[in-house]
ZADO-1210 file (C-alpha; in nm, 4 decimals, padded with zeros to 6 digits):
<atoms>
<atom x="01.0514" y="-01.8871" z="-05.4562" code="MET" pos="1"/>
<atom x="01.1636" y="-01.9588" z="-05.1000" code="ILE" pos="2"/>
<atom x="01.0656" y="-02.3425" z="-05.1701" code="LYS" pos="3"/>
<atom x="01.3567" y="-02.3401" z="-05.4087" code="TYR" pos="4"/>
<atom x="01.6014" y="-02.1489" z="-05.1261" code="GLY" pos="5"/>
<atom x="01.5294" y="-02.3851" z="-04.8967" code="ILE" pos="6"/>
<atom x="01.5645" y="-02.6864" z="-05.0919" code="ILE" pos="7"/>
<atom x="01.9324" y="-02.5256" z="-05.1717" code="LEU" pos="8"/>
<atom x="02.0002" y="-02.4902" z="-04.8310" code="LEU" pos="9"/>
<atom x="01.9357" y="-02.8189" z="-04.7309" code="THR" pos="10"/>
<atom x="02.1304" y="-02.9933" z="-05.0465" code="ILE" pos="11"/>
<atom x="02.4636" y="-02.7056" z="-04.9260" code="CYS" pos="12"/>
<atom x="02.4243" y="-02.8104" z="-04.5651" code="LEU" pos="13"/>
<atom x="02.3884" y="-03.2095" z="-04.6424" code="CYS" pos="14"/>
<atom x="02.7161" y="-03.1791" z="-04.8975" code="ALA" pos="15"/>
<atom x="02.8919" y="-02.9585" z="-04.6364" code="SER" pos="16"/>
<atom x="02.8409" y="-03.2771" z="-04.3187" code="LEU" pos="17"/>
<atom x="02.9377" y="-03.5172" z="-04.5902" code="VAL" pos="18"/>
<atom x="03.2937" y="-03.3183" z="-04.6518" code="LEU" pos="19"/>
<atom x="03.3624" y="-03.2268" z="-04.3243" code="SER" pos="20"/>
<atom x="03.3258" y="-03.5720" z="-04.2155" code="PHE" pos="21"/>
<atom x="03.5106" y="-03.7230" z="-04.5193" code="THR" pos="22"/>
<atom x="03.7436" y="-03.4815" z="-04.3472" code="TYR" pos="23"/>
<atom x="03.7617" y="-03.6010" z="-04.0671" code="LYS" pos="24"/>
<atom x="03.7882" y="-03.9639" z="-04.1135" code="MET" pos="25"/>
<atom x="04.0900" y="-03.9014" z="-04.3812" code="THR" pos="26"/>
<atom x="04.2960" y="-03.6884" z="-04.1527" code="GLN" pos="27"/>
<atom x="04.4773" y="-03.8944" z="-03.9848" code="ALA" pos="28"/>
<atom x="04.5401" y="-04.1355" z="-04.2523" code="LYS" pos="29"/>
<atom x="04.7025" y="-03.8351" z="-04.4814" code="ILE" pos="30"/>
<atom x="04.9046" y="-03.7500" z="-04.1663" code="GLN" pos="31"/>
<atom x="05.0048" y="-04.1074" z="-04.1454" code="GLU" pos="32"/>
<atom x="05.0963" y="-04.1394" z="-04.5171" code="GLN" pos="33"/>
<atom x="05.3199" y="-03.7718" z="-04.4902" code="LEU" pos="34"/>
<atom x="05.5402" y="-03.9437" z="-04.1901" code="THR" pos="35"/>
<atom x="05.5995" y="-04.2401" z="-04.3942" code="VAL" pos="36"/>
<atom x="05.6807" y="-04.0761" z="-04.7183" code="ASP" pos="37"/>
<atom x="05.9585" y="-03.8506" z="-04.4746" code="GLU" pos="38"/>
<atom x="06.0875" y="-04.1550" z="-04.3213" code="LYS" pos="39"/>
<atom x="06.1362" y="-04.2971" z="-04.6930" code="VAL" pos="40"/>
<atom x="06.2882" y="-03.9594" z="-04.8113" code="ALA" pos="41"/>
<atom x="06.5914" y="-03.9671" z="-04.5342" code="LEU" pos="42"/>
<atom x="06.7724" y="-04.2213" z="-04.7040" code="LYS" pos="43"/>
<atom x="06.7094" y="-04.0556" z="-05.0144" code="GLU" pos="44"/>
<atom x="06.8624" y="-03.7406" z="-04.8982" code="VAL" pos="45"/>
<atom x="07.1386" y="-03.9214" z="-04.7048" code="PHE" pos="46"/>
<atom x="07.1838" y="-04.2708" z="-04.8692" code="PRO" pos="47"/>
<atom x="07.5469" y="-04.3305" z="-04.6748" code="GLN" pos="48"/>
<atom x="07.3458" y="-04.3333" z="-04.3458" code="ALA" pos="49"/>
<atom x="07.2435" y="-04.6404" z="-04.1679" code="LYS" pos="50"/>
<atom x="07.0008" y="-04.4575" z="-03.8912" code="THR" pos="51"/>
<atom x="06.8435" y="-04.1034" z="-03.8531" code="PHE" pos="52"/>
<atom x="06.7943" y="-03.9978" z="-03.4906" code="GLU" pos="53"/>
<atom x="06.5244" y="-03.7714" z="-03.4466" code="GLU" pos="54"/>
<atom x="06.6197" y="-03.4226" z="-03.2494" code="LYS" pos="55"/>
<atom x="06.5270" y="-03.0988" z="-03.1569" code="THR" pos="56"/>
<atom x="06.7197" y="-02.7719" z="-03.1002" code="ILE" pos="57"/>
<atom x="06.5306" y="-02.4223" z="-02.9804" code="ASP" pos="58"/>
<atom x="06.1947" y="-02.5461" z="-03.1135" code="GLY" pos="59"/>
<atom x="06.3208" y="-02.6720" z="-03.4570" code="LEU" pos="60"/>
<atom x="06.3231" y="-03.0473" z="-03.5518" code="ASN" pos="61"/>
<atom x="06.5826" y="-03.2226" z="-03.7274" code="TYR" pos="62"/>
<atom x="06.7767" y="-03.5492" z="-03.7998" code="TYR" pos="63"/>
<atom x="07.0766" y="-03.6356" z="-03.7291" code="LEU" pos="64"/>
<atom x="07.2383" y="-03.9279" z="-03.9866" code="ALA" pos="65"/>
<atom x="07.4655" y="-04.1681" z="-03.8415" code="LYS" pos="66"/>
<atom x="07.6409" y="-04.4578" z="-03.9816" code="LYS" pos="67"/>
<atom x="07.7762" y="-04.6884" z="-03.6766" code="ASP" pos="68"/>
<atom x="07.8485" y="-04.4358" z="-03.4275" code="SER" pos="69"/>
<atom x="07.9518" y="-04.1600" z="-03.6784" code="GLN" pos="70"/>
<atom x="07.7860" y="-03.8536" z="-03.7189" code="ASP" pos="71"/>
<atom x="07.7639" y="-03.7993" z="-04.0840" code="LEU" pos="72"/>
<atom x="07.5181" y="-03.4892" z="-04.0955" code="GLY" pos="73"/>
<atom x="07.1768" y="-03.3422" z="-04.0644" code="TYR" pos="74"/>
<atom x="06.8588" y="-03.3321" z="-04.2054" code="ILE" pos="75"/>
<atom x="06.6076" y="-03.0595" z="-04.2005" code="ILE" pos="76"/>
<atom x="06.2687" y="-02.9323" z="-04.3416" code="LYS" pos="77"/>
<atom x="06.3161" y="-02.6850" z="-04.5692" code="VAL" pos="78"/>
<atom x="06.0020" y="-02.4586" z="-04.6975" code="GLN" pos="79"/>
<atom x="06.0196" y="-02.2062" z="-05.0211" code="ALA" pos="80"/>
<atom x="05.7145" y="-02.0165" z="-05.1358" code="LYS" pos="81"/>
<atom x="05.7221" y="-02.0620" z="-05.4894" code="GLY" pos="82"/>
<atom x="05.5346" y="-01.9059" z="-05.7981" code="TYR" pos="83"/>
<atom x="05.2554" y="-02.0569" z="-05.7334" code="SER" pos="84"/>
<atom x="05.2605" y="-02.2798" z="-05.3551" code="SER" pos="85"/>
<atom x="05.4385" y="-02.3764" z="-05.0656" code="THR" pos="86"/>
<atom x="05.7404" y="-02.6697" z="-05.1409" code="ILE" pos="87"/>
<atom x="05.8270" y="-02.8658" z="-04.8951" code="VAL" pos="88"/>
<atom x="06.1808" y="-03.0183" z="-04.8925" code="MET" pos="89"/>
<atom x="06.4184" y="-03.2107" z="-04.6654" code="ILE" pos="90"/>
<atom x="06.7607" y="-03.1453" z="-04.7604" code="VAL" pos="91"/>
<atom x="07.0582" y="-03.3801" z="-04.6174" code="GLY" pos="92"/>
<atom x="07.4046" y="-03.2171" z="-04.5826" code="PHE" pos="93"/>
<atom x="07.7458" y="-03.3347" z="-04.3843" code="ASP" pos="94"/>
<atom x="07.8274" y="-03.0194" z="-04.1096" code="LYS" pos="95"/>
<atom x="08.0582" y="-02.8154" z="-04.3655" code="ALA" pos="96"/>
<atom x="07.7015" y="-02.7240" z="-04.5565" code="GLY" pos="97"/>
<atom x="07.7536" y="-02.9474" z="-04.8668" code="GLN" pos="98"/>
<atom x="07.4347" y="-03.0691" z="-04.9600" code="ILE" pos="99"/>
<atom x="07.4532" y="-03.4449" z="-05.0153" code="LYS" pos="100"/>
<atom x="07.0664" y="-03.4494" z="-05.1440" code="GLY" pos="101"/>
<atom x="06.7217" y="-03.3389" z="-05.1110" code="ILE" pos="102"/>
<atom x="06.3626" y="-03.4669" z="-05.1627" code="GLU" pos="103"/>
<atom x="06.0361" y="-03.2801" z="-05.2436" code="VAL" pos="104"/>
<atom x="05.7738" y="-03.3807" z="-05.0206" code="LEU" pos="105"/>
<atom x="05.5263" y="-03.1836" z="-05.1647" code="SER" pos="106"/>
<atom x="05.4242" y="-02.9356" z="-05.4248" code="GLN" pos="107"/>
<atom x="05.1726" y="-02.7663" z="-05.5861" code="GLN" pos="108"/>
<atom x="05.3277" y="-02.5534" z="-05.8586" code="GLU" pos="109"/>
<atom x="05.2414" y="-02.5030" z="-06.2419" code="THR" pos="110"/>
<atom x="05.2836" y="-02.8416" z="-06.4023" code="PRO" pos="111"/>
<atom x="05.5300" y="-02.8140" z="-06.7329" code="GLY" pos="112"/>
<atom x="05.7116" y="-02.4639" z="-06.5030" code="LEU" pos="113"/>
<atom x="05.7755" y="-02.4941" z="-06.1506" code="GLY" pos="114"/>
<atom x="05.6653" y="-02.8571" z="-06.1229" code="ALA" pos="115"/>
<atom x="05.9830" y="-02.9223" z="-06.3266" code="LYS" pos="116"/>
<atom x="06.1368" y="-02.9215" z="-05.9737" code="ILE" pos="117"/>
<atom x="06.0876" y="-03.3034" z="-05.9652" code="ILE" pos="118"/>
<atom x="06.0702" y="-03.3865" z="-06.3127" code="GLU" pos="119"/>
<atom x="06.2810" y="-03.7084" z="-06.3661" code="ILE" pos="120"/>
<atom x="06.4609" y="-03.6805" z="-06.7382" code="LYS" pos="121"/>
<atom x="06.4732" y="-03.9975" z="-06.9664" code="SER" pos="122"/>
<atom x="06.7337" y="-04.2420" z="-06.8383" code="GLY" pos="123"/>
<atom x="06.7857" y="-04.0600" z="-06.5681" code="GLU" pos="124"/>
<atom x="06.6529" y="-04.1844" z="-06.1933" code="SER" pos="125"/>
<atom x="06.6432" y="-03.8180" z="-06.0023" code="LYS" pos="126"/>
<atom x="06.4642" y="-03.5045" z="-06.0559" code="PRO" pos="127"/>
<atom x="06.7705" y="-03.3422" z="-06.2524" code="TRP" pos="128"/>
<atom x="06.7077" y="-02.9868" z="-06.1390" code="PHE" pos="129"/>
<atom x="06.7434" y="-03.1283" z="-05.7354" code="LEU" pos="130"/>
<atom x="07.0306" y="-03.3503" z="-05.8605" code="GLU" pos="131"/>
<atom x="07.2637" y="-03.0328" z="-05.9093" code="ARG" pos="132"/>
<atom x="07.2870" y="-02.9170" z="-05.5723" code="PHE" pos="133"/>
<atom x="07.4618" y="-03.2207" z="-05.4702" code="LYS" pos="134"/>
<atom x="07.8185" y="-03.1111" z="-05.3664" code="GLY" pos="135"/>
<atom x="07.7594" y="-02.8335" z="-05.3820" code="LYS" pos="136"/>
<atom x="07.8112" y="-02.5755" z="-05.0301" code="ASN" pos="137"/>
<atom x="07.5193" y="-02.4112" z="-04.9345" code="ALA" pos="138"/>
<atom x="07.7105" y="-02.0801" z="-04.8715" code="LYS" pos="139"/>
<atom x="07.8181" y="-02.0488" z="-05.2517" code="GLU" pos="140"/>
<atom x="07.4586" y="-02.1505" z="-05.3665" code="LEU" pos="141"/>
<atom x="07.2503" y="-01.8666" z="-05.6033" code="ASP" pos="142"/>
<atom x="07.1096" y="-01.8703" z="-05.9345" code="LEU" pos="143"/>
<atom x="07.4556" y="-01.8253" z="-06.0518" code="LYS" pos="144"/>
<atom x="07.6183" y="-02.1706" z="-06.0229" code="ASN" pos="145"/>
<atom x="07.2456" y="-02.3521" z="-06.0229" code="ILE" pos="146"/>
<atom x="07.0696" y="-02.3381" z="-06.3760" code="GLN" pos="147"/>
<atom x="06.7345" y="-02.1526" z="-06.3053" code="ALA" pos="148"/>
<atom x="06.4225" y="-02.3690" z="-06.4886" code="ILE" pos="149"/>
<atom x="06.3498" y="-02.2262" z="-06.8493" code="THR" pos="150"/>
<atom x="06.0325" y="-02.0195" z="-06.7510" code="SER" pos="151"/>
<atom x="06.0477" y="-02.0717" z="-06.3847" code="ALA" pos="152"/>
<atom x="06.2384" y="-01.8426" z="-06.2398" code="THR" pos="153"/>
<atom x="06.0400" y="-01.7845" z="-05.9569" code="ILE" pos="154"/>
<atom x="05.9902" y="-02.1422" z="-05.8216" code="THR" pos="155"/>
<atom x="06.3939" y="-02.1982" z="-05.8566" code="SER" pos="156"/>
<atom x="06.4940" y="-01.8818" z="-05.6918" code="ARG" pos="157"/>
<atom x="06.2158" y="-01.9785" z="-05.4310" code="ALA" pos="158"/>
<atom x="06.3789" y="-02.3462" z="-05.4151" code="VAL" pos="159"/>
<atom x="06.7913" y="-02.2245" z="-05.3883" code="VAL" pos="160"/>
<atom x="06.6960" y="-01.9133" z="-05.1754" code="GLU" pos="161"/>
<atom x="06.5345" y="-02.1049" z="-04.8696" code="SER" pos="162"/>
<atom x="06.8057" y="-02.4201" z="-04.8738" code="ILE" pos="163"/>
<atom x="07.0500" y="-02.2019" z="-04.8323" code="ARG" pos="164"/>
<atom x="06.9070" y="-01.9535" z="-04.5569" code="LYS" pos="165"/>
<atom x="06.7801" y="-02.2643" z="-04.3836" code="SER" pos="166"/>
<atom x="07.0897" y="-02.4213" z="-04.3903" code="ILE" pos="167"/>
<atom x="07.3029" y="-02.1120" z="-04.2966" code="GLU" pos="168"/>
<atom x="07.0773" y="-02.1151" z="-04.0074" code="GLU" pos="169"/>
<atom x="07.0608" y="-02.4264" z="-03.8723" code="PHE" pos="170"/>
<atom x="07.4483" y="-02.4564" z="-03.9081" code="LEU" pos="171"/>
<atom x="07.4697" y="-02.1059" z="-03.7097" code="VAL" pos="172"/>
<atom x="07.2478" y="-02.2095" z="-03.4151" code="GLU" pos="173"/>
<atom x="07.3794" y="-02.6138" z="-03.3644" code="ILE" pos="174"/>
<atom x="07.7118" y="-02.4508" z="-03.3017" code="LYS" pos="175"/>
</atoms>
């Protein structure tokens, strides 16, 4: 009986070492890819901008979207606690708080329900749920003027409220 326990312990120890080694070897590459994805998404959320200047204010990182020497607006990273995961997005908006675009960087919501926040309908090129935010002022965002995803109200509400709250707090901070 002890012999089987030692064999099982050896197998578990080897598997743990392999997993630990794999994690260490891929951690830098994964972080590098996340940074590249974020840089690509900048152009998606603020297509009018030619350059993006990274800035920090009171520990908050953001991007200043610019065209030539003109400041067009801001891009911030927003996190929302959805139904089954943390949803990480970047949001572009102008100085008045009008939303220019949203891109989801990561989410693990329930497929077929909350994951519909990134669903692209046939014939379209952008996620239909996120496109509803474009042109709206952050102060006016709620589920009354952004239709929730059917059977995914928690995810919908989390996205709407986190975007509204983050933009409002950022605009107060930046002034």
